[in-house]
N, CA, C and O of each residue as an XYZ file, in Angstrom:
324
protein
N      -7.562   -109.206    -54.142
C      -8.392   -108.082    -53.758
C      -7.788   -107.343    -52.569
O      -7.748   -106.113    -52.550
N      -7.327   -108.086    -51.593
C      -6.706   -107.475    -50.426
C      -5.451   -106.714    -50.796
O      -5.157   -105.664    -50.224
N      -4.717   -107.243    -51.751
C      -3.495   -106.568    -52.185
C      -3.823   -105.271    -52.908
O      -3.087   -104.291    -52.804
N      -4.937   -105.270    -53.644
C      -5.351   -104.069    -54.366
C      -5.775   -102.975    -53.387
O      -5.453   -101.802    -53.572
N      -6.499   -103.377    -52.349
C      -6.920   -102.413    -51.323
C      -5.699   -101.870    -50.601
O      -5.605   -100.670    -50.346
N      -4.767   -102.749    -50.273
C      -3.546   -102.312    -49.594
C      -2.741   -101.378    -50.479
O      -2.176   -100.399    -49.989
N      -2.678   -101.663    -51.778
C      -1.944   -100.800    -52.703
C      -2.630    -99.440    -52.829
O      -1.971    -98.401    -52.861
N      -3.977    -99.463    -52.899
C      -4.710    -98.197    -53.000
C      -4.499    -97.354    -51.743
O      -4.261    -96.150    -51.838
N      -4.585    -97.984    -50.561
C      -4.368    -97.259    -49.315
C      -2.952    -96.723    -49.240
O      -2.733    -95.609    -48.765
N      -1.991    -97.504    -49.705
C      -0.609    -97.045    -49.688
C      -0.444    -95.831    -50.596
O       0.302    -94.904    -50.278
N      -1.141    -95.844    -51.721
C      -1.019    -94.754    -52.681
C      -1.851    -93.541    -52.263
O      -1.334    -92.424    -52.212
N      -3.114    -93.749    -51.970
C      -4.042    -92.656    -51.668
C      -4.103    -92.325    -50.186
O      -4.387    -91.187    -49.813
N      -3.838    -93.313    -49.342
C      -3.957    -93.109    -47.897
C      -2.990    -92.063    -47.381
O      -3.335    -91.285    -46.491
N      -1.792    -92.032    -47.924
C      -0.807    -91.046    -47.488
C      -1.296    -89.640    -47.809
O      -1.169    -88.728    -46.991
N      -1.850    -89.470    -48.992
C      -2.393    -88.164    -49.372
C      -3.557    -87.760    -48.486
O      -3.673    -86.602    -48.085
N      -4.426    -88.733    -48.181
C      -5.559    -88.438    -47.307
C      -5.085    -88.054    -45.912
O      -5.592    -87.108    -45.309
N      -4.107    -88.799    -45.410
C      -3.586    -88.494    -44.086
C      -2.901    -87.130    -44.060
O      -3.087    -86.357    -43.120
N      -2.119    -86.837    -45.081
C      -1.467    -85.529    -45.141
C      -2.488    -84.396    -45.269
O      -2.329    -83.335    -44.665
N      -3.527    -84.631    -46.054
C      -4.592    -83.631    -46.184
C      -5.312    -83.398    -44.868
O      -5.595    -82.261    -44.491
N      -5.606    -84.500    -44.170
C      -6.274    -84.374    -42.868
C      -5.368    -83.660    -41.869
O      -5.831    -82.826    -41.092
N      -4.085    -83.985    -41.891
C      -3.143    -83.320    -40.996
C      -3.033    -81.835    -41.326
O      -2.997    -80.998    -40.424
N      -2.981    -81.509    -42.608
C      -2.910    -80.105    -43.017
C      -4.164    -79.347    -42.586
O      -4.070    -78.212    -42.119
N      -5.329    -79.962    -42.737
C      -6.572    -79.312    -42.316
C      -6.584    -79.114    -40.811
O      -6.995    -78.060    -40.328
N      -6.140    -80.111    -40.071
C      -6.081    -80.016    -38.616
C      -5.161    -78.868    -38.194
O      -5.518    -78.071    -37.327
N      -3.979    -78.787    -38.807
C      -3.045    -77.712    -38.472
C      -3.599    -76.350    -38.859
O      -3.408    -75.377    -38.129
N      -4.273    -76.267    -39.982
C      -4.890    -75.011    -40.398
C      -5.989    -74.594    -39.417
O      -6.106    -73.418    -39.073
N      -6.787    -75.556    -38.972
C      -7.825    -75.261    -37.976
C      -7.203    -74.760    -36.672
O      -7.708    -73.819    -36.060
N      -6.107    -75.392    -36.251
C      -5.425    -74.938    -35.038
C      -4.924    -73.510    -35.203
O      -5.078    -72.686    -34.301
N      -4.324    -73.215    -36.354
C      -3.812    -71.878    -36.613
C      -4.939    -70.852    -36.619
O      -4.792    -69.767    -36.055
N      -6.062    -71.184    -37.251
C      -7.201    -70.267    -37.287
C      -7.760    -70.023    -35.886
O      -8.119    -68.895    -35.548
N      -7.833    -71.070    -35.076
C      -8.294    -70.904    -33.694
C      -7.345    -70.002    -32.909
O      -7.782    -69.148    -32.139
N      -6.061    -70.198    -33.110
C      -5.068    -69.367    -32.427
C      -5.218    -67.901    -32.840
O      -5.191    -67.008    -31.993
N      -5.372    -67.661    -34.126
C      -5.539    -66.295    -34.622
C      -6.809    -65.660    -34.062
O      -6.816    -64.486    -33.690
N      -7.881    -66.445    -34.008
C      -9.144    -65.928    -33.467
C      -8.982    -65.583    -31.983
O      -9.483    -64.554    -31.530
N      -8.288    -66.434    -31.229
C      -8.048    -66.157    -29.806
C      -7.227    -64.885    -29.636
O      -7.515    -64.065    -28.764
N      -6.203    -64.723    -30.470
C      -5.372    -63.521    -30.388
C      -6.190    -62.275    -30.712
O      -6.017    -61.238    -30.073
N      -7.067    -62.367    -31.686
C      -7.910    -61.223    -32.043
C      -8.845    -60.861    -30.897
O      -9.050    -59.681    -30.613
N      -9.415    -61.869    -30.234
C     -10.296    -61.598    -29.092
C      -9.526    -60.960    -27.941
O     -10.018    -60.036    -27.294
N      -8.324    -61.453    -27.690
C      -7.511    -60.870    -26.616
C      -7.157    -59.427    -26.942
O      -7.209    -58.560    -26.069
N      -6.801    -59.168    -28.185
C      -6.459    -57.803    -28.594
C      -7.664    -56.891    -28.457
O      -7.545    -55.754    -28.000
N      -8.822    -57.393    -28.856
C     -10.047    -56.600    -28.735
C     -10.341    -56.302    -27.273
O     -10.755    -55.195    -26.928
N     -10.125    -57.293    -26.416
C     -10.340    -57.091    -24.979
C      -9.387    -56.055    -24.411
O      -9.783    -55.213    -23.605
N      -8.116    -56.118    -24.836
C      -7.139    -55.130    -24.362
C      -7.515    -53.731    -24.831
O      -7.388    -52.769    -24.075
N      -7.970    -53.612    -26.059
C      -8.366    -52.306    -26.587
C      -9.579    -51.762    -25.833
O      -9.666    -50.564    -25.564
N     -10.508    -52.647    -25.499
C     -11.697    -52.226    -24.758
C     -11.324    -51.736    -23.363
O     -11.827    -50.710    -22.905
N     -10.443    -52.469    -22.691
C     -10.002    -52.063    -21.349
C      -9.256    -50.736    -21.421
O      -9.458    -49.860    -20.579
N      -8.394    -50.586    -22.425
C      -7.654    -49.329    -22.578
C      -8.609    -48.161    -22.807
O      -8.401    -47.075    -22.266
N      -9.645    -48.375    -23.599
C     -10.615    -47.312    -23.857
C     -11.353    -46.928    -22.571
O     -11.599    -45.748    -22.321
N     -11.703    -47.925    -21.760
C     -12.383    -47.647    -20.489
C     -11.469    -46.872    -19.540
O     -11.901    -45.918    -18.894
N     -10.215    -47.286    -19.462
C      -9.265    -46.593    -18.587
C      -9.066    -45.159    -19.054
O      -9.019    -44.239    -18.238
N      -8.949    -44.964    -20.362
C      -8.789    -43.613    -20.891
C      -9.996    -42.740    -20.571
O      -9.850    -41.575    -20.202
N     -11.181    -43.308    -20.715
C     -12.397    -42.547    -20.416
C     -12.447    -42.173    -18.936
O     -12.799    -41.045    -18.590
N     -12.094    -43.120    -18.064
C     -12.084    -42.836    -16.629
C     -11.031    -41.781    -16.296
O     -11.267    -40.919    -15.449
N      -9.890    -41.839    -16.942
C      -8.833    -40.859    -16.701
C      -9.301    -39.464    -17.092
O      -9.071    -38.500    -16.361
N      -9.954    -39.357    -18.239
C     -10.474    -38.057    -18.679
C     -11.511    -37.548    -17.688
O     -11.527    -36.359    -17.367
N     -12.380    -38.433    -17.197
C     -13.387    -38.022    -16.214
C     -12.725    -37.525    -14.931
O     -13.153    -36.523    -14.357
N     -11.691    -38.216    -14.486
C     -10.991    -37.808    -13.267
C     -10.315    -36.455    -13.460
O     -10.386    -35.591    -12.587
N      -9.662    -36.275    -14.601
C      -8.995    -34.993    -14.874
C     -10.021    -33.870    -14.939
O      -9.782    -32.783    -14.413
N     -11.160    -34.120    -15.578
C     -12.215    -33.103    -15.638
C     -12.731    -32.769    -14.243
O     -12.958    -31.600    -13.927
N     -12.916    -33.784    -13.410
C     -13.395    -33.546    -12.047
C     -12.362    -32.752    -11.241
O     -12.719    -31.864    -10.467
N     -11.095    -33.077    -11.430
C     -10.052    -32.339    -10.707
C      -9.997    -30.889    -11.156
O      -9.744    -29.995    -10.348
N     -10.232    -30.654    -12.430
C     -10.212    -29.280    -12.939
C     -11.377    -28.453    -12.393
O     -11.287    -27.228    -12.326
N     -12.456    -29.107    -12.008
C     -13.625    -28.391    -11.508
C     -13.515    -28.056    -10.020
O     -14.295    -27.255     -9.504
N     -12.552    -28.667     -9.332
C     -12.385    -28.405     -7.896
C     -11.735    -27.037     -7.719
O     -10.753    -26.708     -8.384
N     -12.298    -26.255     -6.818
C     -11.717    -24.928     -6.556
C     -10.440    -25.091     -5.759
O     -10.380    -25.828     -4.775
N      -9.434    -24.390     -6.209
C      -8.157    -24.407     -5.505
C      -7.733    -22.974     -5.218
O      -8.101    -22.035     -5.924
N      -6.968    -22.847     -4.187
C      -6.469    -21.523     -3.851
C      -5.445    -21.095     -4.891
O      -4.727    -21.927     -5.447
N      -5.383    -19.851     -5.138
C      -4.423    -19.349     -6.124
C      -3.014    -19.453     -5.557
O      -2.832    -19.606     -4.349
N      -2.040    -19.370     -6.417
C      -0.642    -19.431     -5.980
C      -0.304    -18.276     -5.045
O       0.472    -18.445     -4.105
N      -0.882    -17.107     -5.297
C      -0.615    -15.960     -4.428
C      -1.149    -16.205     -3.029
O      -0.490    -15.876     -2.043
N      -2.353    -16.789     -2.939
C      -2.919    -17.090     -1.623
C      -2.068    -18.102     -0.877
O      -1.865    -17.977      0.330
N      -1.575    -19.095     -1.584
C      -0.723    -20.103     -0.956
C       0.572    -19.457     -0.482
O       1.022    -19.717      0.633
N       1.164    -18.632     -1.303
C       2.404    -17.952     -0.923
C       2.171    -17.065      0.293
O       3.003    -17.046      1.200
N       1.061    -16.329      0.337
C       0.745    -15.506      1.489
C       0.585    -16.333      2.747
O       1.051    -15.937      3.816
N      -0.072    -17.481      2.633
C      -0.258    -18.364      3.789
C       1.074    -18.877      4.291
O       1.284    -18.978      5.499
N       1.967    -19.201      3.391
C       3.285    -19.700      3.796
C       4.096    -18.605      4.488
O       4.773    -18.853      5.485
N       4.016    -17.398      3.944
C       4.755    -16.299      4.564
C       4.233    -16.001      5.952
O       5.021    -15.709      6.852
N       2.925    -16.065      6.152
C       2.349    -15.744      7.467
C       2.245    -16.984      8.350
O       1.748    -16.917      9.475
N       2.715    -18.110      7.832
C       2.700    -19.399      8.551
C       1.288    -19.808      8.976
O       1.105    -20.420     10.028
N       0.307    -19.474      8.165
C      -1.071    -19.923      8.372
C      -1.393    -20.938      7.286
O      -1.527    -20.606      6.109
N      -1.509    -22.154      7.712
C      -1.750    -23.213      6.711
C      -3.180    -23.567      6.697
O      -3.593    -24.435      5.928
């Protein structure tokens, strides 16, 4: 009986171990892929926030009144800054 169990384990045990190892490696790969997807999503979210802030800053700068180029040139010529 012991020899039969040992023979069965020798025959089927290797397949079970290989299957368990394959499942373990597949789980590791899936976890890695999920982590990479989360990191990519985080990077995209940060990039979107930075882009939105940049647009807001550019819009705010465009709304600030600035002296015209002619006024600046006149000030430089008359040395009034």
